[in-house]
C-alpha positions in Angstrom: 97.1 142.5 35.1 99.1 139.4 34.1 97.6 135.9 34.5 100.4 135.0 37.0 99.5 138.0 39.2 95.8 137.1 39.0 96.5 133.6 40.1 98.7 134.9 42.9 96.0 137.2 44.3 93.3 134.5 44.0 95.5 132.3 46.1 96.2 135.0 48.6 92.5 135.8 48.8 91.6 132.2 49.3 94.1 131.8 52.0 92.9 134.9 53.8 89.3 133.8 53.5 90.1 130.3 54.9 92.1 131.9 57.7 89.3 134.2 58.5 86.8 131.3 58.6 89.2 129.3 60.8 89.7 132.2 63.2 85.9 132.8 63.3 85.2 129.2 64.0 87.9 128.8 66.7 86.6 131.9 68.5 83.1 130.7 68.8 81.8 130.3 72.4 80.7 126.7 71.8 83.1 124.3 73.5 82.9 121.8 70.7 84.0 124.2 67.9 87.6 123.4 67.1 90.0 123.3 64.1 88.6 120.1 62.7 85.0 121.4 62.5 86.4 124.6 60.9 88.4 122.6 58.3 85.4 120.4 57.6 83.5 123.5 56.6 86.2 125.2 54.5 87.5 122.0 52.8 84.4 119.9 52.1 86.3 117.5 49.9 88.0 116.2 53.0 85.0 116.5 55.2 84.9 112.9 56.3 88.5 113.0 57.4 88.1 116.1 59.5 84.9 115.0 61.1 86.5 111.7 62.0 89.4 113.6 63.6 86.9 115.7 65.4 85.1 112.7 66.9 88.3 111.0 68.1 89.6 114.3 69.5 86.5 114.8 71.5 86.5 111.1 72.7 90.1 111.4 73.8 89.1 114.5 75.8 86.2 112.8 77.3 88.0 109.5 78.2 91.7 110.6 78.7 92.5 107.5 80.8 90.6 104.9 78.6 91.6 103.4 75.3 89.4 103.7 72.3 89.5 100.5 70.4 88.8 100.7 66.7 87.1 97.6 65.5 86.4 98.7 61.9 87.1 101.8 59.8 86.0 102.9 56.3 89.1 101.3 54.8 88.4 97.9 56.2 84.6 98.0 56.3 81.6 100.2 55.5 81.9 102.5 58.5 83.7 103.4 61.8 83.0 100.9 64.6 84.6 101.8 67.9 84.4 100.2 71.4 85.3 101.4 74.9 85.4 99.0 77.8 85.3 99.3 81.6 84.1 102.9 81.7 83.1 103.8 85.2 79.3 103.6 85.6 79.2 107.0 87.5 80.3 108.7 84.3 77.3 107.4 82.3 75.2 110.5 82.4 78.1 112.8 81.7 79.1 110.7 78.7 75.6 110.7 77.3 75.3 114.5 77.6 78.7 115.1 76.0 78.0 112.8 73.1 74.6 114.3 72.5 76.4 117.7 72.2 78.7 116.2 69.7 75.8 114.8 67.7 74.2 118.2 67.7 77.3 119.8 66.1 77.4 117.1 63.5 73.7 117.5 62.7 74.8 120.6 60.7 76.8 118.3 58.4 73.8 116.1 57.6 74.2 113.5 60.4 71.6 112.1 62.7 72.7 110.7 66.1 70.9 108.0 68.1 71.6 106.3 71.5 70.4 102.8 72.3 70.9 100.7 75.5 71.5 97.0 74.7 72.5 94.4 77.2 73.7 96.8 79.8 75.8 98.8 77.3 75.2 102.1 75.6 75.5 102.2 71.8 75.8 105.5 70.0 75.1 105.7 66.2 75.7 108.4 63.7 73.6 108.0 60.6 74.1 109.6 57.2 71.6 108.8 54.5 70.0 106.2 56.8 73.3 104.3 57.0 75.4 104.2 60.1 78.6 106.1 59.5 80.0 105.8 63.0 79.1 103.4 65.9 80.5 103.6 69.4 79.8 100.8 72.0 80.4 101.8 75.6 80.7 99.0 78.1 80.3 100.2 81.7 82.0 98.8 84.8 79.1 98.4 87.4 79.4 100.4 90.5 80.5 98.6 93.7 77.3 97.6 95.5 76.5 97.4 99.1 73.2 95.9 100.3 72.3 96.5 104.0 69.6 94.3 105.6 68.1 95.3 108.9 66.6 92.3 110.8 64.1 91.8 113.5 61.3 94.2 112.6 58.0 93.4 114.3 58.5 93.6 118.0 58.4 97.4 118.3 56.8 100.0 116.0 58.6 103.0 117.3 62.1 101.6 116.9 61.3 100.2 113.4 59.8 103.5 112.1 62.9 105.4 113.2 64.6 103.7 110.2 62.1 105.2 107.8 64.0 108.5 108.2 66.9 107.1 106.3 66.4 107.9 102.6 68.9 105.3 101.4 68.0 102.0 99.9 68.0 99.5 102.8 66.2 96.1 102.9 64.2 95.3 106.0 63.5 91.8 107.3 60.2 91.6 109.1 59.0 88.7 111.4 55.9 87.3 109.8 54.0 86.4 113.0 54.2 89.3 115.4 51.4 91.8 116.3 53.1 94.7 114.3 54.3 92.5 111.4 51.6 93.2 108.9 51.3 96.9 109.6 55.0 97.5 109.5 55.4 95.5 106.3 52.7 97.6 104.7 54.1 100.9 105.9 57.7 100.1 104.8 56.4 99.1 101.4 54.4 102.3 101.1 57.6 104.2 101.8 59.3 102.4 98.9 61.5 100.1 101.0 62.2 96.5 100.2 61.1 93.9 102.7 62.0 90.3 103.4 60.3 87.6 105.5 62.5 87.1 108.5 61.6 83.5 109.3 62.5 81.9 112.6 64.4 78.6 112.1 65.5 76.0 114.5 68.7 76.7 116.5 71.2 74.1 117.8 70.5 75.5 121.3 67.0 74.3 122.0 66.3 77.1 124.5 66.4 79.6 121.6 63.5 77.8 120.0 61.1 78.4 122.9 58.2 80.8 122.4 58.4 80.7 118.6 54.9 80.1 117.3 56.0 80.0 113.7 59.3 78.2 113.2 60.9 76.0 110.6 62.3 72.9 112.1 64.3 69.8 111.1 61.9 67.1 110.2 59.3 69.4 108.7 57.8 67.8 105.7 56.9 69.5 102.4 53.3 70.2 103.5 54.5 71.8 106.7 57.1 74.0 104.8 54.4 75.0 102.3 52.0 76.0 105.1 54.6 78.1 107.0 55.6 80.0 103.8 51.9 80.6 102.9 51.1 82.0 106.3 54.2 84.3 106.1 53.2 85.5 102.7 49.6 86.3 103.9 51.0 88.6 106.6 53.8 90.1 104.4 52.4 89.9 100.8 54.9 92.6 99.5 58.0 90.7 100.7 60.6 90.3 98.0 62.2 87.3 99.6 63.1 85.6 102.9 66.1 85.3 105.2 66.6 83.1 108.3 66.3 84.2 111.9 68.7 82.0 114.0 68.5 78.6 112.3 71.9 77.2 113.1 70.4 73.7 113.1 67.8 74.1 110.4 70.2 75.5 107.8 72.5 72.5 108.2 69.7 70.1 107.2 70.0 69.6 103.4 66.6 67.9 103.1 64.8 70.7 104.9 66.6 73.4 102.9 65.8 71.8 99.6 62.1 71.7 100.5 62.3 75.3 101.5 64.1 76.5 98.4 61.7 74.8 96.1 58.8 76.4 97.9 60.5 79.8 97.7 61.2 79.3 94.0 57.6 78.5 93.3 56.5 81.5 95.3 58.9 83.8 93.3 60.8 84.8 96.5 64.6 85.2 96.7 66.6 83.8 99.6 69.3 85.4 101.9 71.4 83.0 104.0 72.1 85.0 107.2 74.9 82.5 107.9 74.1 81.8 111.6 76.2 78.6 111.2 79.4 78.1 109.2 78.0 74.7 108.4 74.9 76.1 106.7 73.8 74.3 103.5 71.1 76.9 102.7 72.9 79.0 100.1 74.5 76.2 98.2 71.2 74.3 97.9 69.4 77.5 96.8 72.0 77.8 94.1 71.5 74.2 93.1 67.8 74.6 92.6 68.2 77.8 90.6 66.8 80.2 93.2 68.0 83.8 93.2 70.0 83.7 96.4 72.6 85.5 98.5 74.9 85.0 101.5 75.6 87.5 104.2 79.2 88.8 104.4 79.2 90.7 107.7 77.2 91.5 110.8 77.6 95.2 111.6 76.2 95.4 115.1 77.5 92.5 117.2 78.8 95.3 119.4 76.3 98.2 120.0 78.9 100.9 120.0 78.1 103.4 117.3 81.8 103.7 116.4 82.0 99.9 116.1 79.0 99.8 113.7 80.4 102.6 111.6 83.7 100.7 111.2 81.8 97.6 110.2 80.0 99.6 107.5 83.4 100.7 106.2 84.4 97.1 106.2 81.4 96.3 104.1 82.5 98.9 101.6 86.0 97.4 101.5 84.6 94.0 100.7 82.5 95.4 97.9 85.5 97.1 96.4 87.4 93.8 96.4 84.6 91.6 95.1 82.1 93.9 93.4 79.4 93.7 96.1 78.8 93.0 99.8 75.9 92.2 102.0 75.8 93.5 105.6 73.2 92.6 108.2 72.2 94.8 111.2 69.3 94.9 113.6 66.6 97.3 114.5 68.5 99.1 117.3 68.8 102.8 118.1 72.6 102.6 118.0 72.4 101.0 114.5 70.2 103.8 113.3 72.5 106.4 114.7 75.5 104.8 113.1 73.8 104.5 109.7 72.6 108.1 109.9 76.1 109.4 110.7 77.8 107.1 108.1 75.5 108.1 105.3 75.9 111.8 106.1 79.6 111.7 105.6 79.9 109.0 102.9 80.9 110.3 99.5 82.3 107.8 97.1 80.9 107.9 93.5 82.1 104.4 92.9 79.9 102.8 95.5 76.1 102.6 95.6 73.8 101.2 98.3 71.1 99.0 96.8 68.2 96.8 97.8 69.2 93.2 98.1 67.2 92.2 95.0 69.2 94.8 92.9 72.6 93.2 93.5 74.5 92.4 90.3 76.0 89.0 90.9 79.5 88.1 89.8 78.6 86.1 86.7 76.5 89.0 85.4 79.2 91.6 86.2 81.6 89.6 84.1 79.2 89.3 81.1 78.4 93.0 81.2 81.9 93.8 80.2 82.3 91.0 77.6 81.4 92.0 74.1 
């Protein structure tokens, strides 16, 4: 056989062999087997190129609506460095599982994959010879958050314990001075619920201040404020923070509010301004002293109609989708329980999560989470 014919048949054999390998690879059951993986196996001299194409192909399939930003590549630096921003938080687990599957495929090429969570972002590394060959930083857009606070626990055990049937994260504000206060606080904490001290504060209408044995009033000095908070903590030692009951007069008093916020800060308690007066100074002063603090957005049960309460819950969701989070306050009423039970049964929005008050991600932190 002539040399030319020998070369011809060698080429044909090589082509057929490569084609057979490609066909075999592309017919495998594994969803990650594709032409790039096949080419990386049959043309090892171009392996890095094919594996890079494989990675970007899989990321484009995984994030079809999101741009993959290349920060560095092997021509401009030592390795691939890639970033993705504003990835919806509810895709986090799916992304992690998919990338782990990709890493498992590349393990056969001598790569080792690793995931790290750094500053509220996930970072995926592919190492080869102990050096990072590929780095992907994924910045997640936090879910829209809604915190529901149910006020006025302490008067009636039966009505309060009805709410324990709700599995969702709800924060409960318990009066610190009533006969059932301590036992309800203990029971709700045992069920994994977050509780607040629901502290009576002086109202503009003096008749509303009658029969309040433990009440914060304008003119109370530092010693009196300390004493009230200490008594409240003794009865509700698991409380995460405090919000005001009434208080349309007390929350307008800047001196009183500063005394209160400093005591709460020293006691490691957060503060929620129930906003019983549009002239309240409480939240602003809490912010000034560096106290973790929040302000109520909406009351959900000013009307006790179940339909009305459900609509207010949807309003709370709408506020969260515009601003990132919302805080809704309701009360320990049977109609409020019925509305919540029905609402949660039908609610199905993966972009929204219901959280304890202390779990809210505040605006400044939301911004920093998506800033590299």
